[in-house]
C-alpha positions as a printed Julia matrix, in Angstrom:
55×3 Matrix{Float64}:
  -7.88  54.47  29.57
  -6.71  58.08  29.12
  -9.1   58.63  26.17
 -12.03  57.4   28.23
 -11.14  59.78  31.06
 -10.81  62.79  28.61
 -14.17  61.93  26.99
 -15.83  61.77  30.36
 -14.29  65.03  31.58
 -15.19  66.8   28.29
 -18.59  65.45  27.57
 -20.01  63.69  30.68
 -20.18  60.52  28.71
 -18.7   57.34  30.23
 -17.33  54.48  28.33
 -15.45  51.42  29.48
 -11.92  51.13  28.19
 -11.56  48.0   26.05
  -8.37  47.08  27.9
 -10.7   46.12  30.79
 -12.08  43.27  28.6
  -9.15  42.27  26.41
  -5.66  43.03  27.82
  -4.02  42.18  24.55
  -6.01  44.14  21.98
  -8.36  46.2   24.02
  -6.29  49.38  23.82
  -8.02  49.99  20.41
 -11.59  49.68  21.72
 -14.17  51.05  24.1
 -17.34  49.42  25.41
 -20.69  51.24  25.35
 -23.87  50.49  27.29
 -27.12  51.28  25.53
 -29.37  50.66  28.68
 -31.33  53.92  28.72
 -33.71  56.09  27.04
 -33.22  56.36  23.2
 -32.89  60.17  23.44
 -30.06  59.84  26.03
 -28.23  57.42  23.79
 -28.56  59.74  20.8
 -27.28  62.6   22.83
 -24.3   60.6   24.09
 -23.4   59.52  20.55
 -23.69  63.16  19.38
 -21.37  64.2   22.15
 -18.78  61.5   21.29
 -19.05  62.65  17.65
 -18.29  66.29  18.53
 -15.49  65.14  20.9
 -13.86  63.05  18.13
 -14.4   65.71  15.54
 -16.8   63.57  13.52
 -19.98  65.24  14.64
């Protein structure tokens, strides 16, 4: 959950912590929603990449 909060604060991109969906193994995952304009999704993925050092 901390990583999701840090991502939101740093990038403005919200993700759902995986722990919300799988209490046993969800700490390793996040859930994304792609319901939006393609350009918005591309920008969100770009920001996540920069945040993680992969973009």
